[in-house]
C-alpha positions, 0 to 999 in steps of 0.5 A: 500500500502506498504511504499516502493511502495509509496516512489517509486511512489513519486520519479516517480512523482518528475521525471515527474514534472522535465520532464514537467518543462524541456519541458515547458522551451524548448517550451518557448525557441523554441517559442522565437526563432521562434518569432525572426526568424519571425521578422528577416524575416519581415525585409528582402527585398521582404518579402511582395512579398514572402508573397503575393506569398505564399497566392496566392499559398495557395489559388490555392491549396485550390481551386484545393482541393475543385474541 
C-alpha cells in the first residue's frame, strides 16, 4: 500500500474514534437526563395512579393482541 493511502486511512480512523467518543458522551448525557426526568416524575402527585393506569392499559392491549 502506498504511504499516502495509509496516512489517509489513519486520519479516517482518528475521525471515527472522535465520532464514537462524541456519541458515547451524548448517550451518557441523554441517559442522565432521562434518569432525572424519571425521578422528577416519581415525585409528582398521582404518579402511582398514572402508573397503575398505564399497566392496566398495557395489559388490555396485550390481551386484545393475543385474541
